[in-house]
C-alpha positions in Angstrom: 94.0 138.0 128.4 93.2 136.5 125.1 91.4 133.2 125.2 91.4 131.2 122.0 89.5 128.1 121.0 91.4 124.9 121.4 92.6 123.7 118.0 91.6 120.2 117.0 94.4 117.8 116.3 95.1 117.6 112.6 95.2 114.2 111.0 98.3 115.5 109.1 100.0 115.6 112.5 99.1 112.1 113.3 100.8 108.8 112.5 98.2 106.5 113.8 94.6 106.4 115.0 95.3 107.6 118.5 98.0 109.6 120.2 101.1 107.6 121.3 101.8 106.7 124.9 104.6 108.7 126.4 106.2 109.0 122.9 107.2 105.3 123.0 107.9 103.7 119.7 106.1 100.4 118.9 108.7 97.7 118.8 106.6 95.6 116.5 106.2 98.5 114.1 110.0 98.9 113.9 110.1 95.2 112.9 107.4 95.9 110.3 104.8 93.5 111.8 102.5 95.5 114.1 98.9 94.4 113.4 97.1 96.9 115.6 95.2 99.7 114.1 95.0 101.9 116.0 98.1 101.2 118.1 98.7 103.0 121.4 102.4 103.3 120.7 104.1 105.5 118.1 104.6 104.3 114.6 107.6 106.5 113.9 111.0 107.2 115.5 110.3 110.7 116.7 107.3 112.7 117.8 105.3 114.1 114.9 106.1 117.7 113.9 103.3 120.2 113.3 102.4 120.8 109.7 100.4 123.8 108.5 100.4 125.8 105.4 101.0 129.5 105.8 97.9 131.5 106.5 96.2 132.6 103.3 92.7 133.9 102.3 90.3 131.1 101.9 90.1 130.1 98.3 86.7 130.4 96.5 84.7 127.5 95.2 86.0 126.1 91.9 82.9 127.2 90.1 82.7 131.0 89.9 82.1 133.9 87.6 84.8 134.8 85.2 87.0 137.7 86.3 88.7 140.1 83.8 91.9 139.9 86.0 94.9 139.1 83.9 96.6 135.8 84.8 100.2 135.7 85.6 101.3 132.2 85.1 104.9 132.6 86.3 105.5 131.7 89.9 106.8 134.8 91.8 109.5 132.8 93.5 110.9 131.2 90.3 113.2 132.6 87.7 114.2 131.6 84.2 117.7 130.3 84.1 120.0 128.0 82.2 120.2 125.4 84.8 119.8 121.9 83.6 117.1 120.0 84.2 113.6 120.3 83.6 111.3 121.1 86.2 107.8 119.6 86.7 106.1 122.9 86.6 108.4 125.8 86.8 111.5 125.5 89.0 114.5 123.3 89.1 113.6 121.9 92.5 112.4 118.7 94.0 110.0 120.5 96.4 106.6 121.8 95.2 107.5 124.7 92.9 104.0 126.2 93.0 104.0 126.8 96.8 104.9 130.2 98.4 107.5 129.1 100.9 107.2 130.4 104.5 109.6 133.1 105.6 113.2 131.9 106.0 112.3 128.6 104.3 115.0 127.2 102.1 114.2 125.8 98.6 116.3 122.7 98.0 117.8 122.7 94.5 119.4 119.9 92.5 122.4 120.4 90.4 123.8 123.4 88.6 125.1 122.0 85.4 124.0 123.1 82.0 122.1 120.9 79.7 124.1 122.3 76.8 127.4 121.2 78.4 129.0 118.0 77.2 129.2 114.9 79.3 132.2 112.8 78.7 132.1 109.0 79.1 134.6 109.3 82.0 132.3 111.7 83.8 129.3 109.3 83.4 131.5 106.4 84.4 132.1 108.1 87.7 128.4 108.9 88.1 125.5 106.6 87.2 127.4 104.4 84.7 129.1 102.2 87.3 126.3 102.3 89.8 124.9 98.8 89.7 121.7 97.9 91.5 122.4 95.1 94.0 119.3 92.8 94.4 118.1 93.0 98.0 115.3 90.9 99.4 112.4 93.2 100.1 109.5 92.6 102.5 106.2 91.4 101.1 102.9 92.9 102.3 100.4 90.4 103.7 97.5 90.3 101.3 95.3 88.8 104.0 96.1 91.7 106.3 95.0 94.2 103.6 91.6 92.5 103.6 91.5 92.1 107.4 91.6 88.3 107.2 95.1 87.4 108.4 95.0 84.9 111.2 98.7 84.8 112.0 99.0 88.2 113.8 102.5 88.9 115.1 103.7 85.5 113.8 102.9 86.4 110.1 106.0 86.3 108.0 104.7 89.1 105.8 104.4 92.8 106.4 101.4 94.2 108.2 101.8 97.8 107.1 101.3 100.1 104.1 105.0 100.8 103.9 108.5 99.4 104.8 111.4 101.6 106.0 112.0 103.8 109.0 112.7 107.2 107.5 109.2 108.3 106.6 105.6 107.7 107.8 102.0 107.9 106.5 100.0 110.7 108.0 96.5 110.1 106.6 94.5 108.9 103.7 92.0 111.2 101.9 89.0 109.4 100.6 86.3 110.7 98.4 87.1 109.9 94.8 85.8 106.6 93.5 88.0 106.2 90.4 91.7 106.6 89.5 93.5 109.7 90.7 95.0 111.5 87.7 96.4 114.7 89.3 97.4 116.3 92.7 98.2 120.0 92.9 99.1 122.6 95.6 98.4 126.1 94.2 100.5 129.0 95.6 99.1 130.8 98.6 96.5 128.1 99.4 96.0 125.9 102.4 94.1 123.4 100.2 95.4 120.3 98.4 93.5 119.6 95.1 93.0 116.3 93.5 91.4 115.2 90.2 90.3 111.8 88.9 88.6 109.8 86.4 85.3 110.2 88.4 85.1 113.6 86.6 85.5 115.4 89.9 88.1 117.9 91.4 88.2 117.9 95.2 89.8 120.4 97.6 91.2 119.1 100.9 91.7 121.2 104.0 95.3 120.7 105.0 94.5 121.4 108.7 91.5 119.1 109.1 92.1 116.6 106.3 88.5 117.0 105.3 87.1 117.6 101.9 86.5 121.4 101.7 84.6 121.3 98.4 84.3 119.6 95.1 83.2 120.2 91.5 82.1 117.6 89.0 82.4 118.3 85.3 81.4 116.7 82.1 84.5 114.6 81.4 87.3 112.7 83.1 90.1 114.7 84.6 93.1 113.6 82.6 95.6 115.7 84.6 95.7 118.4 87.2 98.6 120.8 87.8 99.1 124.2 89.4 101.2 127.2 88.6 101.2 130.1 91.1 97.6 130.6 92.2 96.3 128.9 89.0 94.8 125.4 88.8 94.9 123.7 85.4 92.9 120.6 84.5 92.9 118.6 81.3 89.7 117.1 80.0 88.6 115.5 76.7 89.1 118.2 74.0 89.3 120.9 76.7 91.6 122.6 79.2 90.1 124.5 82.1 91.8 126.9 84.5 90.8 128.6 87.8 92.6 131.2 89.8 91.9 130.3 93.5 92.7 133.9 94.7 90.9 136.3 92.3 88.2 133.9 91.0 89.3 134.3 87.4 88.7 131.3 85.1 88.8 130.3 81.5 88.4 127.3 79.2 90.3 126.4 76.1 88.7 124.3 73.4 90.6 122.7 70.6 92.7 119.8 71.9 91.9 116.5 70.1 91.1 113.8 72.6 91.9 113.4 76.3 94.5 115.8 77.7 96.9 113.6 79.6 99.6 116.0 80.7 100.3 119.7 80.9 103.1 122.1 81.8 103.1 125.9 82.1 106.0 128.2 81.4 105.6 131.9 81.8 102.6 132.8 79.5 102.8 129.6 77.6 100.6 126.5 78.1 101.6 123.1 76.7 99.2 120.1 76.7 99.9 116.5 75.6 96.9 114.6 74.2 95.6 111.1 73.4 96.2 111.8 69.7 99.9 112.3 70.1 99.7 116.0 69.4 101.0 118.7 71.8 99.0 121.9 71.8 100.6 125.2 72.7 98.8 128.4 73.7 100.1 131.8 74.5 98.2 134.1 76.9 96.9 137.3 75.2 97.1 140.2 77.5 94.6 142.3 75.5 91.8 139.7 75.4 92.7 137.9 78.6 92.3 134.6 76.7 95.0 132.1 75.7 95.4 131.8 71.9 96.8 128.9 70.1 100.4 129.4 69.2 101.4 126.1 67.7 100.6 122.4 67.3 103.5 120.1 67.8 103.1 116.8 65.8 105.4 113.9 65.6 104.3 111.3 68.2 102.3 108.4 66.9 100.9 107.5 70.3 99.4 109.4 73.3 101.7 111.9 75.0 101.9 110.7 78.6 104.4 113.2 80.2 105.8 116.7 79.6 108.7 118.5 81.3 110.5 121.8 80.5 114.2 122.8 81.0 116.9 124.9 79.4 114.6 126.1 76.5 113.6 122.5 75.7 110.3 120.7 76.1 110.6 116.9 76.6 107.7 114.7 75.8 107.3 111.0 76.6 104.8 108.9 74.6 103.1 105.6 74.2 104.9 105.3 70.9 108.0 104.3 73.0 109.9 107.5 72.3 110.9 110.8 73.9 111.0 113.9 71.8 113.1 117.0 72.6 111.5 120.3 71.3 113.3 123.6 71.0 111.1 126.2 72.7 112.6 129.0 70.6 111.2 127.7 67.3 109.0 124.9 68.5 110.7 122.4 66.3 111.7 118.8 67.3 115.4 118.7 67.9 115.9 115.0 68.6 113.8 111.9 69.1 115.2 109.5 71.7 114.8 105.8 71.0 115.5 103.0 73.5 112.3 102.1 75.3 110.2 99.3 73.9 106.9 100.2 75.5 105.1 103.3 76.7 107.2 106.1 78.1 105.2 107.0 81.1 107.2 109.7 82.8 110.2 111.9 82.3 112.1 113.8 85.0 115.5 115.4 85.6 118.1 114.9 88.2 121.4 116.8 88.2 122.7 116.6 84.6 120.6 113.6 83.6 117.2 113.2 82.0 115.4 110.2 83.6 112.7 108.3 81.8 110.3 105.5 83.0 108.6 103.0 80.9 106.2 100.0 81.0 109.1 98.0 79.5 110.3 97.6 83.1 113.2 100.0 82.7 114.5 103.3 84.1 116.9 105.1 81.8 119.2 108.0 82.4 120.2 110.1 79.5 123.0 112.6 79.3 124.4 115.1 76.7 127.2 113.8 74.6 130.1 115.7 73.0 128.1 116.2 69.8 125.2 117.8 71.7 122.7 114.9 71.5 121.3 112.8 74.3 122.1 109.2 74.8 121.5 106.5 77.4 124.3 106.3 80.0 122.6 104.1 82.6 119.7 101.6 82.6 118.0 100.0 85.6 116.0 96.9 84.8 113.1 96.1 87.0 110.6 93.2 87.4 107.6 95.5 86.8 106.6 98.4 84.6 107.4 101.9 85.8 104.4 104.4 85.9 105.5 107.7 87.5 108.7 109.4 88.7 109.2 112.2 91.3 112.0 113.3 93.6 112.7 114.8 97.0 115.6 115.5 99.4 115.9 113.9 102.7 117.0 115.6 106.0 120.6 115.4 104.9 120.0 116.8 101.5 120.4 113.5 99.8 118.3 113.1 96.6 115.6 110.4 96.7 113.9 109.1 93.6 110.3 108.0 94.0 109.0 105.5 91.4 105.6 103.9 91.2 105.3 100.4 89.6 102.6 98.2 88.1 102.8 95.9 91.1 101.0 98.5 93.2 104.2 99.7 95.0 106.1 103.0 95.2 109.8 102.5 95.7 112.2 105.1 97.2 115.7 105.0 95.7 118.9 106.7 96.7 120.7 108.5 93.9 123.0 108.0 92.2 123.3 104.4 93.5 119.6 103.5 92.8 119.7 101.5 96.1 116.2 100.9 97.4 115.7 102.5 100.9 112.0 102.1 101.4 108.8 100.9 99.8 105.1 102.0 99.8 102.3 99.5 99.2 99.0 100.4 97.7 95.7 98.7 97.0 96.1 99.5 93.3 98.5 101.2 91.0 99.8 104.7 92.0 99.6 106.9 89.0 100.4 110.3 90.6 103.2 111.4 93.0 103.3 115.0 94.1 105.8 116.8 96.4 104.8 119.3 99.2 106.9 121.2 101.7 108.8 120.1 104.8 109.2 116.5 103.6 105.6 116.0 102.7 104.6 114.0 99.6 101.4 112.7 98.2 100.4 109.6 96.2 97.1 108.9 94.3 96.1 105.5 93.3 93.5 103.7 91.1 91.1 103.2 93.9 90.6 107.0 94.2 92.6 107.3 97.4 95.1 110.0 98.1 97.7 109.2 100.8 99.7 111.8 102.7 103.3 110.9 103.6 106.1 112.6 105.4 109.9 112.1 105.5 111.2 112.2 109.1 113.4 115.2 109.8 113.4 118.5 108.1 114.7 118.4 104.5 117.8 120.5 104.0 119.4 122.1 100.9 123.0 121.0 100.2 124.2 124.6 101.1 122.9 124.1 104.7 125.3 121.2 105.3 128.7 121.9 106.8 
């Protein structure tokens, strides 16, 4: 008979400070006004499901000797296709494209239209064009509850919770950074979540225990952090660093001018957007095992805040209020999109639309016209500036857009209606949103805190629905 050690309960499996009593749901939590922490009743509508990354070799420390092993940037489960929309790192999916899915897992995809196809006005009228956001009164978080000073308890008219909505829950908070989180990444084959921040540190978090498994502090602020396959890429002032968490290979690229704010990797190409407004491009050299500069893309007059690739195009959002569309075949600017009046903070794709966020308090949807150019077909006006965009599918394969705002909230919208279905509250602005597997998603804010969230139910791809 095999006798195994009892596994400690993972904080990723928990929804509160203690286990619930007989799986009873807290009635005050359902009303959004439970002020007990911990509460002996469940703060969710169903018992928590177990979460665990697939077993994998323990990744090495971030600081290690350089290995001559040749990097393969392309994720083994992704493929180059002509599908529309850009992906955040490699695939055309809402789920983390850099994660090796467990056996029999389904990757949920969005859309199958071509970015080169034309979108008629009639088509957009039936989609986003006629979808008008209806103002709905949203709950307000009690600022005194946040500081532990609310004296009204159950009678308080404001929310005593870090979120509103019943379709997701907070699993845990990861604390260790002391400045703004600038990147969250999940390398392929790893059971670690990585985060980087302006405190110049990169931390690894054990997904089973929720504890910090290691950290490395470098010479400059981490401007961004992404992963592609087993590779972890970090942007610093004038430098890009990369580590392979499986074979211990690493390299540094010097040359970017100023802080590197965003990056994207496509096959053997690395693209980095910088404070100077320049996008640097490197191609991996198989003979020297070192990336070599392939091009320098100039045109933006302000810092490049966001990059995304799709259908042989690179899209860049900038503080100069524009979005540029670069042809990856010749690395020339094909079109400059005007429409925002302040910083373009994030670009994303959904179905046959390019979505853009800005500090001008608007979300815009762009579509391809008959002449092949992109134009605005929908605009959502908000009361606050929009900082970051991300997306995920719910348990019924419905797309959800996650948007963070300058009022310290993250709002979850149904698409294509843009109807708000839930809201997350944070102590300070959330600058990073990252998607995991099985409905997990992560947010990083300006206090240095990383929060782990989970949609209730198991996300499905549209093909799974009957």
